[in-house]
BAFI-3210 file (N, C-alpha, C; in Angstrom, 3 decimals, decimal comma, padded with zeros to 6 digits):
// residues 282
n [1|2|3|4|5|6|7|8|9|10|11|12|13|14|15|16|17|18|19|20|21|22|23|24|25|26|27|28|29|30|31|32|33|34|35|36|37|38|39|40|41|42|43|44|45|46|47|48|49|50|51|52|53|54|55|56|57|58|59|60|61|62|63|64|65|66|67|68|69|70|71|72|73|74|75|76|77|78|79|80|81|82|83|84|85|86|87|88|89|90|91|92|93|94|95|96|97|98|99|100|101|102|103|104|105|106|107|108|109|110|111|112|113|114|115|116|117|118|119|120|121|122|123|124|125|126|127|128|129|130|131|132|133|134|135|136|137|138|139|140|141|142|143|144|145|146|147|148|149|150|151|152|153|154|155|156|157|158|159|160|161|162|163|164|165|166|167|168|169|170|171|172|173|174|175|176|177|178|179|180|181|182|183|184|185|186|187|188|189|190|191|192|193|194|195|196|197|198|199|200|201|202|203|204|205|206|207|208|209|210|211|212|213|214|215|216|217|218|219|220|221|222|223|224|225|226|227|228|229|230|231|232|233|234|235|236|237|238|239|240|241|242|243|244|245|246|247|248|249|250|251|252|253|254|255|256|257|258|259|260|261|262|263|264|265|266|267|268|269|270|271|272|273|274|275|276|277|278|279|280|281|282]
n.u [008,007|004,591|002,375|-001,042|-003,957|-007,400|-009,745|-012,566|-014,044|-012,849|-012,792|-010,657|-009,614|-010,886|-012,544|-015,001|-018,276|-021,215|-023,319|-022,517|-021,446|-018,760|-016,987|-016,231|-014,242|-012,435|-009,408|-008,043|-005,084|-003,222|-001,876|-003,378|-003,537|-006,069|-007,229|-005,361|-004,555|-007,603|-007,135|-004,704|-006,192|-008,247|-010,009|-012,382|-013,235|-010,935|-008,092|-006,198|-003,516|-003,830|-003,516|-000,981|000,533|000,452|001,376|003,425|005,077|005,152|005,641|008,571|007,801|006,781|005,256|003,006|000,096|-000,063|000,303|-001,595|-004,284|-003,499|-004,425|-006,789|-007,803|-007,074|-008,324|-011,064|-010,680|-009,492|-011,495|-014,112|-012,580|-012,974|-015,392|-016,216|-015,294|-017,385|-016,946|-019,362|-018,840|-017,578|-014,901|-014,104|-010,854|-010,100|-010,966|-010,885|-011,197|-015,142|-015,624|-015,596|-016,521|-016,310|-016,590|-018,360|-019,682|-018,779|-018,547|-021,502|-022,400|-021,439|-022,695|-025,830|-026,178|-024,789|-022,198|-021,018|-018,696|-017,525|-014,656|-013,151|-011,147|-010,945|-012,435|-013,470|-013,655|-015,638|-017,958|-018,518|-018,567|-020,983|-023,016|-023,143|-022,418|-024,704|-025,915|-027,143|-031,440|-031,523|-028,470|-025,926|-024,676|-021,803|-020,051|-018,263|-016,396|-012,719|-010,062|-006,846|-004,950|-006,806|-007,579|-009,723|-011,735|-012,804|-013,678|-015,431|-017,392|-017,989|-019,265|-021,838|-022,976|-021,244|-021,494|-019,311|-018,790|-018,870|-016,672|-015,136|-014,070|-010,871|-009,779|-007,301|-006,289|-003,220|-003,474|-001,226|001,309|000,663|001,685|004,040|005,938|007,273|006,815|004,656|002,545|002,429|000,922|-001,699|-002,623|-002,628|-004,888|-006,818|-006,807|-007,330|-010,034|-011,690|-013,214|-011,740|-011,174|-011,969|-010,338|-007,265|-006,573|-003,941|-002,312|000,497|003,181|006,629|010,047|010,871|010,954|011,661|013,232|014,995|013,696|010,841|012,277|012,714|009,934|008,823|009,930|009,698|006,524|006,461|007,996|006,065|003,383|000,376|-000,526|002,656|005,119|005,431|007,566|008,077|009,769|009,021|009,602|009,237|006,434|005,589|006,219|004,640|001,948|002,489|001,177|-000,693|-002,373|-000,529|-002,401|-002,229|-001,007|001,115|003,294|003,039|003,719|000,696|-000,042|000,145|-001,220|-003,640|-003,959|-006,437|-007,298|-003,841|-003,650|-000,936|001,011|002,421|001,626|003,041|005,164|004,526|005,666|003,927|002,619|001,093|-001,025|-002,426|-003,844|-005,290|-006,690|-006,452]
n.v [059,158|060,350|062,227|060,903|061,879|062,482|061,478|062,392|059,303|058,215|057,930|056,029|057,852|059,796|062,058|061,933|062,406|065,498|063,826|065,473|066,344|066,278|068,508|068,245|069,566|068,777|068,275|064,810|063,809|066,309|067,467|069,764|073,709|074,371|072,269|070,281|072,239|071,175|068,743|068,748|070,273|068,071|067,326|065,827|066,897|065,800|064,565|061,406|062,261|064,777|064,238|062,539|063,744|066,372|064,877|064,170|067,067|067,684|065,442|066,800|069,216|069,005|070,837|071,534|071,271|072,589|074,881|075,501|075,303|076,981|079,400|078,934|079,876|082,101|084,001|083,411|085,666|087,531|088,631|088,985|091,397|092,874|093,372|094,263|096,420|098,148|097,160|095,865|094,526|092,020|090,769|087,945|086,110|083,303|081,422|077,991|075,078|074,696|074,903|074,906|077,445|079,024|082,679|083,927|082,957|083,792|086,705|087,207|086,640|088,370|091,044|089,708|091,507|091,570|091,561|088,875|088,034|085,412|084,018|082,701|080,351|077,503|074,387|072,699|073,327|075,725|074,225|073,349|074,732|076,509|074,808|074,181|076,379|079,002|081,568|084,687|085,457|088,197|089,423|088,867|086,558|086,151|083,933|083,773|082,242|083,558|085,082|086,003|087,546|089,095|091,506|093,503|091,727|090,616|093,014|094,259|092,004|091,341|093,831|093,406|092,137|094,058|096,770|099,215|102,032|101,711|100,808|097,904|095,111|092,646|090,275|087,310|085,073|082,889|082,483|084,561|083,160|082,008|084,056|084,083|087,096|089,913|092,421|092,196|091,020|093,906|094,669|093,955|093,702|096,776|097,401|096,236|097,488|100,382|100,448|099,978|101,962|105,089|103,535|100,820|097,634|095,215|091,745|090,125|086,498|084,552|082,857|082,083|082,215|082,734|081,082|078,270|077,971|076,284|074,156|075,120|075,926|073,653|072,496|074,133|073,880|071,199|071,114|072,655|071,429|069,302|070,246|072,083|075,457|077,226|077,814|080,421|081,844|084,990|087,917|089,245|092,163|092,030|091,473|093,904|095,757|094,799|096,094|099,499|101,262|101,676|101,677|100,275|097,942|097,037|093,805|095,420|093,112|090,211|086,355|084,224|083,163|085,119|087,710|089,634|087,549|085,078|085,471|084,373|081,345|080,974|082,634|084,278|082,979|080,547|081,202|080,820|079,291|081,401|083,858|086,613|089,509|093,193|095,471|098,764|100,921|104,571]
n.w [037,770|036,766|038,220|040,252|039,228|039,618|037,045|034,671|033,698|030,408|026,440|024,613|022,530|022,247|023,490|026,779|026,817|026,993|025,736|023,694|020,349|018,760|016,202|013,411|012,067|014,353|014,774|016,049|016,108|016,492|019,523|021,799|023,470|024,907|025,519|026,848|028,945|030,185|030,352|032,700|034,756|035,244|033,575|031,382|028,504|026,767|024,614|023,555|022,021|023,644|026,190|026,233|025,551|027,850|030,259|029,021|030,105|032,063|033,498|033,308|034,606|037,103|038,696|037,648|037,194|039,485|038,547|036,598|038,434|039,569|038,307|037,515|039,907|040,187|037,393|039,056|040,837|039,756|038,343|040,107|041,222|039,198|039,347|042,110|041,111|039,865|037,047|034,204|032,737|029,692|028,326|027,406|025,157|024,696|025,854|026,985|027,626|029,012|032,843|036,000|038,319|035,560|034,168|033,421|035,375|037,655|037,821|037,274|039,657|040,959|039,973|038,619|036,378|034,475|031,077|029,423|026,785|025,102|023,972|021,513|019,721|018,595|017,964|019,671|021,970|021,060|020,661|023,347|024,482|023,699|024,223|027,341|029,809|030,769|031,370|034,130|033,692|033,573|032,232|030,113|027,557|025,078|022,628|020,113|017,932|016,901|016,395|017,691|017,499|015,430|016,267|015,577|013,945|016,157|018,291|016,427|016,669|019,038|019,928|019,250|021,105|023,781|025,325|023,489|024,489|027,491|030,547|030,053|031,546|029,750|029,174|029,531|029,338|029,854|027,214|025,793|025,208|023,468|020,933|019,814|019,136|019,890|019,336|017,685|019,640|021,489|019,541|019,497|022,170|021,919|019,998|021,337|023,437|022,784|022,223|024,029|026,731|029,052|032,450|032,153|032,042|032,275|032,084|032,412|032,004|032,035|031,288|033,272|033,304|035,668|038,234|038,590|036,734|034,423|034,291|033,724|030,672|029,181|029,884|028,204|025,692|024,935|024,558|022,602|020,434|020,145|020,303|019,780|019,487|019,609|021,503|024,506|027,208|029,200|030,925|033,812|033,181|030,878|029,693|031,518|029,789|027,979|028,951|029,329|028,524|030,243|033,519|035,971|038,610|041,807|042,833|041,093|038,632|039,480|041,117|040,059|042,231|044,031|043,611|044,813|047,077|048,769|052,119|053,738|056,946|057,036|056,095|053,082|049,176|047,692|045,030|041,250|038,855|036,485|035,792|036,657|035,448|036,531|034,015|033,987|032,303|031,702]
ca.u [006,672|003,741|001,817|-002,254|-004,990|-008,913|-010,020|-013,993|-013,864|-011,774|-012,516|-009,068|-009,547|-011,041|-013,863|-016,657|-019,063|-022,383|-024,222|-021,931|-020,879|-017,532|-017,003|-015,353|-012,888|-011,784|-007,985|-007,402|-004,061|-002,349|-002,507|-004,190|-003,197|-007,475|-007,442|-004,586|-005,203|-008,111|-006,271|-003,892|-007,527|-009,164|-011,558|-012,810|-012,994|-009,441|-007,755|-004,612|-002,889|-003,567|-002,607|000,594|001,912|000,340|001,804|005,442|005,719|004,493|007,375|009,894|007,855|005,679|003,888|002,169|-000,808|-000,661|-000,151|-002,983|-005,405|-003,866|-004,276|-008,055|-008,352|-006,320|-009,234|-012,041|-010,111|-009,283|-012,501|-014,375|-012,363|-013,486|-016,592|-015,989|-014,518|-017,853|-017,773|-020,635|-018,923|-016,413|-014,672|-012,678|-010,238|-008,884|-011,775|-010,631|-013,262|-015,489|-015,287|-015,889|-016,569|-016,629|-016,469|-019,486|-020,173|-017,574|-018,922|-022,706|-022,711|-021,016|-024,285|-026,824|-026,718|-023,450|-022,617|-019,579|-018,306|-016,073|-013,612|-011,816|-010,844|-011,054|-013,645|-014,379|-014,121|-017,096|-018,779|-018,946|-019,046|-022,406|-023,454|-022,598|-022,917|-025,617|-026,065|-028,626|-031,947|-030,679|-027,339|-026,027|-023,469|-022,233|-019,375|-017,512|-015,113|-012,561|-008,639|-006,953|-004,548|-007,930|-008,163|-010,319|-012,845|-013,452|-013,841|-016,424|-017,919|-017,826|-020,204|-023,069|-023,268|-020,848|-021,245|-018,182|-018,739|-018,440|-015,903|-015,168|-013,308|-010,878|-009,111|-006,168|-005,189|-002,344|-003,080|-000,611|002,314|001,413|002,324|005,386|006,965|006,837|005,160|002,455|001,476|001,763|000,253|-002,975|-003,075|-002,874|-005,948|-008,393|-007,492|-007,751|-010,842|-012,640|-012,866|-011,300|-011,824|-011,655|-008,789|-006,771|-005,531|-002,965|-001,888|001,759|004,409|007,741|011,461|011,404|011,045|011,464|014,402|015,367|012,779|009,616|012,142|012,459|008,831|008,097|010,776|008,814|005,571|007,129|008,087|005,310|001,785|000,135|000,062|003,573|004,602|007,074|007,811|009,219|009,499|008,029|009,704|008,165|004,771|005,218|006,366|003,497|001,367|003,339|000,362|-001,820|-001,946|-000,382|-003,159|-001,159|000,391|002,260|003,431|003,343|003,063|-000,175|-001,258|000,026|-002,671|-004,759|-004,905|-007,501|-006,202|-004,210|-002,684|000,907|002,413|002,808|001,545|004,476|005,505|005,063|005,891|003,019|002,476|000,051|-000,859|-003,375|-003,923|-006,338|-006,575|-006,609]
ca.v [059,308|061,302|061,986|060,926|062,238|061,820|062,638|060,983|058,182|059,104|056,770|055,394|058,181|061,167|062,658|061,419|064,079|064,127|063,823|066,528|065,491|066,596|069,621|067,674|070,357|069,122|067,521|064,266|063,708|067,098|068,138|071,793|074,086|074,100|070,452|069,364|072,592|070,988|067,820|068,982|069,847|066,686|067,813|065,101|067,160|066,313|063,125|061,133|063,364|065,744|063,288|061,737|065,266|066,819|063,834|064,204|068,933|067,253|064,901|068,011|070,169|068,802|071,502|071,931|071,473|073,740|076,351|075,080|076,309|079,338|079,777|078,596|080,810|084,426|084,305|083,980|086,563|088,748|088,876|089,453|092,585|093,713|093,501|095,386|098,340|098,685|096,562|094,978|094,133|090,825|089,909|086,938|085,962|081,958|081,181|077,133|074,080|074,768|073,919|075,440|079,524|080,156|083,948|084,692|082,320|084,726|088,117|087,350|085,977|089,768|091,314|089,171|092,213|091,552|090,818|088,335|087,341|084,802|084,693|080,910|079,029|075,685|074,354|072,402|075,066|076,475|073,678|072,635|076,143|076,826|073,272|073,604|077,593|079,892|082,433|085,191|086,500|089,510|089,104|088,236|085,962|085,433|082,995|084,035|081,906|084,175|084,383|086,614|087,794|089,888|092,197|094,501|091,095|090,085|093,956|093,926|091,044|091,285|095,200|093,102|092,373|094,572|098,573|099,594|103,756|101,513|099,883|096,494|094,065|091,507|088,956|086,818|084,297|081,153|083,110|085,587|083,440|081,652|085,216|084,993|088,195|090,679|093,297|091,216|090,968|095,078|094,976|093,042|094,229|097,788|097,850|095,888|099,161|101,503|100,249|100,379|103,453|105,130|102,811|099,561|096,759|093,853|090,929|088,646|085,775|084,123|081,535|082,477|081,107|083,243|080,081|077,219|078,578|075,214|073,233|075,656|076,362|072,301|071,895|074,580|073,545|070,157|071,955|073,514|069,740|068,301|070,442|073,482|076,437|076,990|078,903|081,059|082,794|086,342|088,145|090,058|092,637|092,628|091,340|094,873|096,633|095,629|097,627|100,693|102,678|101,426|101,808|099,216|097,483|096,827|094,340|094,994|091,985|089,471|085,458|084,725|082,834|086,470|088,952|089,090|086,276|085,650|085,661|082,825|081,514|080,631|083,631|083,932|081,497|079,260|081,231|079,579|080,616|082,425|085,253|087,914|091,212|093,981|097,908|100,501|102,467|105,827]
ca.w [038,265|037,062|040,047|039,853|038,836|039,454|036,087|034,769|032,361|029,197|025,597|024,349|021,172|022,481|025,188|027,092|026,867|028,094|024,588|022,913|018,985|018,111|015,294|011,519|012,168|016,034|013,795|016,721|015,680|017,255|020,917|021,624|024,990|025,415|026,110|027,399|029,833|030,601|030,994|034,072|035,726|036,138|032,846|030,517|027,525|026,334|023,544|023,919|022,042|024,298|027,767|026,309|026,006|029,204|031,315|029,362|030,112|033,880|033,990|033,214|035,432|038,149|039,499|035,908|037,902|040,776|038,025|035,325|039,028|039,773|037,050|037,571|041,135|039,608|036,825|039,758|042,213|039,263|037,481|041,053|041,386|038,173|039,796|042,756|040,616|039,164|035,337|034,347|030,289|030,516|026,973|027,713|024,367|024,906|027,099|027,096|028,319|030,353|034,049|037,709|037,680|034,904|033,335|033,778|036,564|038,913|037,251|037,091|041,091|041,804|039,288|037,138|035,179|034,299|029,839|028,512|025,558|024,841|022,113|020,957|017,271|019,144|017,636|020,625|023,801|021,586|020,816|024,903|024,995|023,162|025,219|028,450|030,291|030,996|032,296|034,132|032,708|033,459|031,690|028,576|027,270|023,392|022,075|018,866|016,650|016,760|016,633|018,943|016,277|014,850|017,334|015,096|014,115|017,453|018,283|015,925|016,451|020,788|019,469|019,545|023,005|024,923|024,389|023,457|025,246|029,267|030,523|029,794|031,664|028,873|029,805|028,343|031,025|029,367|025,124|024,909|025,073|021,616|020,417|019,566|018,599|020,817|018,508|017,695|021,566|021,576|018,135|019,697|023,744|021,497|019,244|021,955|024,498|022,126|021,679|024,718|027,243|030,261|033,384|031,741|032,557|030,962|032,806|031,397|032,932|031,778|031,510|032,630|033,595|037,427|040,000|037,842|035,378|033,036|033,891|032,765|029,918|029,335|029,336|026,695|024,487|025,110|024,281|021,051|020,200|020,007|020,343|019,219|019,260|020,030|022,769|024,544|028,328|029,085|031,439|034,273|033,078|029,623|030,819|031,893|029,416|027,021|029,241|028,753|028,150|031,333|035,248|037,036|038,958|043,062|043,110|039,752|037,783|040,245|040,552|039,827|043,268|045,052|042,875|045,963|047,270|049,898|053,430|054,101|057,830|057,437|054,795|051,331|048,736|047,051|043,693|040,652|037,223|036,048|036,383|036,481|035,437|035,540|034,002|033,567|031,082|032,623]
c.u [005,963|002,663|-000,169|-002,923|-006,232|-008,779|-011,374|-013,055|-013,258|-012,107|-010,995|-008,239|-010,590|-012,017|-014,517|-017,339|-020,585|-023,500|-023,535|-021,043|-019,409|-016,748|-015,706|-013,928|-012,331|-010,442|-007,517|-005,699|-003,232|-003,029|-003,229|-004,062|-004,696|-007,111|-006,447|-004,942|-006,492|-007,621|-006,168|-005,365|-008,379|-010,372|-011,727|-012,645|-011,140|-009,141|-006,751|-003,358|-002,664|-002,750|-001,382|001,677|002,197|001,255|003,885|006,026|005,102|006,004|008,699|009,204|006,064|004,812|003,158|000,800|-001,172|-001,281|-001,181|-004,438|-005,143|-004,066|-005,905|-008,271|-008,105|-007,902|-010,605|-011,772|-010,427|-010,946|-014,216|-013,661|-012,887|-014,939|-017,266|-015,891|-015,993|-017,818|-018,256|-019,832|-017,690|-016,072|-013,497|-012,056|-008,916|-009,546|-011,558|-011,698|-013,627|-015,695|-015,844|-015,208|-015,792|-017,044|-017,272|-020,150|-020,485|-018,893|-020,598|-023,266|-022,411|-022,913|-024,249|-026,975|-025,860|-023,322|-020,878|-019,828|-016,744|-016,006|-012,249|-011,967|-011,073|-012,566|-014,382|-014,231|-015,145|-018,015|-020,080|-019,677|-020,901|-023,461|-024,086|-023,055|-023,900|-025,563|-027,530|-029,288|-031,255|-029,913|-027,868|-024,732|-023,323|-020,580|-018,825|-016,504|-014,393|-010,904|-007,638|-006,376|-005,187|-008,658|-009,647|-011,876|-013,134|-014,058|-015,455|-017,447|-018,706|-019,351|-021,808|-024,153|-022,716|-021,093|-019,438|-018,064|-018,782|-017,459|-016,096|-013,987|-012,825|-009,715|-008,428|-005,269|-004,563|-003,149|-001,931|000,801|002,735|000,792|003,514|006,978|005,974|006,104|004,358|001,971|001,219|000,709|-001,375|-003,730|-003,884|-004,310|-006,862|-008,660|-007,924|-009,381|-012,070|-012,394|-012,123|-011,805|-011,517|-011,089|-008,713|-005,691|-005,121|-002,564|-000,231|002,743|005,257|008,994|011,741|011,080|011,834|012,588|014,439|014,699|011,090|011,068|011,968|011,189|008,107|008,470|010,190|007,442|005,776|007,379|007,057|003,476|002,265|-000,661|002,110|004,149|005,392|006,986|008,361|008,541|009,016|008,596|009,693|007,371|004,751|005,588|005,272|001,969|001,878|002,127|-001,108|-001,467|-001,273|-001,621|-002,129|-001,581|001,337|001,615|003,659|003,115|001,527|-001,089|-000,812|-000,006|-003,296|-004,525|-006,324|-006,294|-005,755|-003,253|-001,482|001,352|001,867|002,178|002,571|004,448|004,880|005,337|005,372|002,803|001,471|-000,024|-002,048|-003,587|-005,175|-006,036|-006,972|-008,116]
c.v [060,093|061,196|061,975|061,518|061,978|062,666|061,311|060,564|059,350|057,840|056,757|056,606|059,059|061,271|062,015|062,516|063,714|065,158|064,938|065,445|066,440|067,414|067,825|068,471|070,584|068,109|066,691|063,820|064,155|067,938|069,841|071,868|073,812|073,145|069,703|071,435|071,614|068,887|068,218|069,019|069,329|066,972|066,185|065,603|066,710|064,577|062,512|061,781|064,055|064,844|062,967|063,522|066,405|066,146|063,916|065,757|067,977|066,546|066,195|069,049|070,257|069,255|072,087|072,009|072,073|074,917|076,683|076,136|076,021|079,761|080,283|079,812|082,087|084,819|084,771|085,575|088,269|089,138|089,183|091,216|093,385|093,838|094,674|096,820|099,068|097,856|095,583|094,788|092,928|090,555|088,701|086,089|084,666|081,730|080,183|076,736|074,729|074,591|074,594|076,803|080,111|081,847|084,389|084,174|083,910|086,177|087,947|087,061|087,644|090,892|090,157|090,158|091,890|090,682|090,239|088,284|086,250|084,006|082,824|081,025|078,015|075,023|073,146|072,998|075,353|075,248|073,181|073,971|076,686|076,108|073,809|075,846|078,272|081,051|082,619|085,795|088,002|090,532|088,553|087,317|085,342|084,501|083,381|082,623|083,145|083,824|085,635|087,193|088,792|090,711|092,959|093,370|091,314|091,772|094,189|093,181|091,363|093,158|094,128|093,063|093,523|095,994|098,896|100,992|103,409|101,079|098,494|096,144|092,858|090,996|087,930|085,855|082,495|081,394|083,618|084,949|082,915|083,020|085,755|086,547|088,955|092,523|093,763|091,700|092,579|095,550|094,404|093,364|096,105|098,733|097,121|097,320|100,179|101,379|101,013|102,087|103,558|104,526|101,652|098,800|095,794|093,028|090,000|087,882|084,599|083,132|082,535|081,927|081,702|082,144|078,878|077,153|077,126|074,626|073,747|075,727|075,300|072,275|073,057|074,319|071,966|070,245|072,123|072,395|069,636|069,399|071,874|074,421|076,435|078,506|080,004|081,393|084,186|086,517|088,863|091,692|093,309|092,114|093,497|095,954|096,390|096,279|098,818|101,655|102,678|101,382|100,622|098,397|096,482|095,620|094,436|093,191|091,112|088,052|085,042|083,871|084,255|087,735|088,428|088,427|086,083|084,843|083,914|082,706|081,053|081,717|083,428|083,250|081,382|080,187|079,875|080,840|080,643|083,063|086,680|088,471|091,753|095,393|097,535|101,171|104,092|106,245]
c.w [037,838|037,838|039,062|040,280|039,097|037,894|035,541|033,762|031,365|027,665|025,097|022,618|021,280|023,433|025,343|026,895|027,159|026,738|023,708|021,654|018,573|017,271|014,368|012,020|013,571|014,622|015,637|016,999|016,478|018,278|020,815|023,345|025,674|025,818|026,830|028,891|031,147|031,040|032,236|034,822|035,272|034,955|031,994|028,440|026,632|025,116|023,624|023,191|023,323|025,764|027,316|026,494|027,368|030,107|030,512|030,102|031,856|034,482|034,322|034,391|036,461|038,163|038,153|036,442|038,428|039,660|037,467|037,364|040,418|039,329|036,944|038,678|041,204|038,858|038,162|040,681|041,400|039,170|038,888|041,449|040,592|038,044|040,422|042,148|039,703|037,411|035,289|032,835|030,849|028,839|027,829|026,591|024,950|025,733|027,868|028,022|029,385|031,491|035,724|037,419|037,226|034,774|033,895|034,682|038,081|038,877|037,750|038,602|041,489|040,850|037,739|036,720|033,935|031,996|029,870|027,313|025,793|023,636|022,258|019,185|017,969|018,614|018,434|022,133|022,826|021,114|021,892|024,889|025,527|023,998|026,577|028,947|029,481|031,936|033,378|033,320|032,195|032,509|030,521|027,904|025,339|023,391|020,872|018,589|016,164|016,984|017,220|017,569|015,063|015,442|016,171|014,779|015,776|017,918|017,330|016,053|017,600|020,675|019,845|020,769|024,262|024,259|024,492|024,282|027,145|029,118|030,261|030,452|030,330|029,436|029,010|029,096|029,830|027,558|024,905|024,808|024,103|021,389|020,129|019,823|019,249|020,534|018,627|018,566|021,794|021,327|019,020|020,924|022,246|021,239|020,141|023,049|023,654|021,482|022,648|025,391|028,037|031,188|032,291|032,005|031,671|031,731|031,711|032,196|032,086|032,264|032,063|033,157|035,698|038,898|039,320|036,466|034,171|033,038|033,530|031,482|029,072|028,778|027,990|025,798|024,212|024,441|022,625|020,196|019,093|020,070|020,246|019,737|020,125|020,897|023,678|025,870|027,944|030,575|032,425|033,763|031,361|029,566|031,021|031,457|028,330|027,726|029,889|028,737|029,058|032,892|035,297|038,055|040,090|042,910|042,856|039,124|038,474|039,818|040,447|041,134|044,241|044,442|043,866|046,538|048,314|051,123|054,052|055,760|058,332|056,072|054,181|050,302|048,157|045,675|043,048|038,846|035,931|036,658|035,944|036,322|035,083|035,437|033,658|032,822|031,729|032,104]
res [m|v|p|t|r|e|v|g|p|v|a|a|d|g|p|k|t|s|g|l|e|s|s|r|q|i|d|t|t|v|s|h|s|a|r|i|w|d|y|w|l|g|g|r|e|n|y|r|v|d|r|e|l|g|d|r|i|e|e|l|l|p|d|i|v|t|q|a|r|a|d|r|a|f|l|g|r|v|v|r|f|f|g|e|q|g|i|r|q|f|l|d|i|g|t|g|l|p|t|v|d|n|t|h|e|v|a|q|r|v|a|p|e|s|r|i|v|y|v|d|n|d|p|l|v|l|v|h|a|r|a|l|l|s|g|t|p|e|g|a|i|d|y|l|d|a|d|m|h|e|p|e|v|i|i|e|r|a|s|a|t|l|d|f|d|r|p|i|a|i|t|m|l|g|v|l|w|h|v|l|d|d|a|e|a|q|r|i|i|d|r|l|m|d|a|v|p|s|g|s|h|l|a|v|a|h|p|t|t|e|v|t|g|q|k|m|e|d|a|i|a|q|w|n|r|f|g|s|p|p|g|r|s|r|t|p|a|q|l|a|a|l|f|h|r|l|e|l|v|e|p|g|v|v|s|s|t|r|w|r|p|e|a|l|p|f|g|e|p|e|e|i|d|r|f|s|v|v|g|r|k|p]
***
């Protein structure tokens, strides 16, 4: 049995939203990672096809909801860390659907003048982002419809909001696993980091098979059979290799739950098969 989660009321064939209309570009017959992720987080912006595949994957990998929540918690911690380092500009690639503690909310709590650019190429994500996300008067937020495989386009369009002569924190949480080729993943990272100055940071969260092994492999196989876009796992060593031009921030490549966790009275959090790594451009 799949564990029961509290979710908002959802129509049988699509999401229930607050006065928002879905774009004609949205294909409700094909599942999409952002909407499945929204379902695992208890959101309402997902379709039947997303919920069905989400349930299938959860049967194979029962802790996937824990992974989704851990990823969101990591986002909050790493954005706060960036703010504490004095970074006031953020490029969030693979935004996902809005939920609590989005990048701009965390960043602007630390520094209201923070500027954030969200990047995604899912029409549903962009419809909701533009309608639901608003920031402080002192700061700025922009939303780009762009593909991470075209970093030059992202850089050019983000420069309307961000100053690429000052440090920028780039986050790619749960998106790089959709880049199947290591050389292509390296090209994307290198091009993005080439465009930003010393003191900029990159944060990546990515599935591995270090903890659950075959269960995660089976879940990814199920995803690739029915989901879109396809994905893959990487080992901690492969993730570290993608950061070879950057200085790894302690504690290095670790389970997302163990990247600078909040103090707990019962020791370290349990590991999950979602690892995170943060690097600084020297």
